[in-house]
C-alpha positions in Angstrom: 132.1 125.6 95.9 134.2 122.8 94.1 130.9 121.8 91.6 130.6 118.3 91.0 129.2 116.8 87.9 125.8 115.2 87.6 126.7 111.3 87.7 124.5 108.1 88.0 124.4 105.9 91.0 122.7 102.7 90.2 121.2 100.4 93.2 118.9 97.3 93.6 116.3 98.0 96.5 113.5 95.4 97.1 114.3 93.7 94.0 114.1 96.4 91.5 116.8 98.2 89.9 116.7 101.7 90.5 118.6 104.1 88.1 119.7 107.7 90.7 121.2 110.4 89.3 122.8 113.2 90.7 122.7 116.7 90.4 124.9 119.4 92.9 122.6 122.6 93.6 123.9 126.2 93.7 124.2 127.2 97.6 122.0 130.1 98.7 125.0 132.8 100.7 125.2 131.4 103.7 123.6 127.8 104.1 126.6 125.8 104.4 125.9 122.9 103.4 126.0 121.0 99.6 122.8 120.3 98.5 121.7 117.2 95.5 118.8 116.9 93.9 117.7 112.8 93.7 116.3 111.7 90.0 115.7 108.1 90.9 114.3 106.7 87.7 114.3 109.9 86.0 112.0 111.5 88.6 112.4 114.1 90.0 112.1 112.7 93.8 113.7 114.7 96.0 117.1 116.8 97.7 120.1 115.0 100.4 122.5 117.8 101.8 124.7 117.0 104.7 124.8 118.9 107.7 126.4 118.2 111.1 128.4 114.9 109.6 124.4 113.3 109.0 122.8 113.1 105.6 119.2 114.7 105.6 116.6 113.4 102.8 113.4 115.5 102.0 111.0 114.8 99.8 111.6 111.8 99.0 109.0 109.2 98.6 109.8 105.6 98.5 111.2 104.5 95.2 109.4 101.2 95.0 106.1 103.1 94.3 107.8 105.4 91.9 108.8 102.1 89.5 105.3 100.7 90.1 
């Protein structure tokens, strides 16, 4: 697996600016999908991964609730 260095994405979502840190996680043997942990506004917010050409998210709350 080619390791991707952590990076930041800045998005405007419902009139709020979100800073999203993206960190690639090591795959367990046989998983077959790259997984990334998202840190929205410096909070640990969940995982995303691509499987069969579709991005799937787990455990991600509405990011606007995180900044209120």
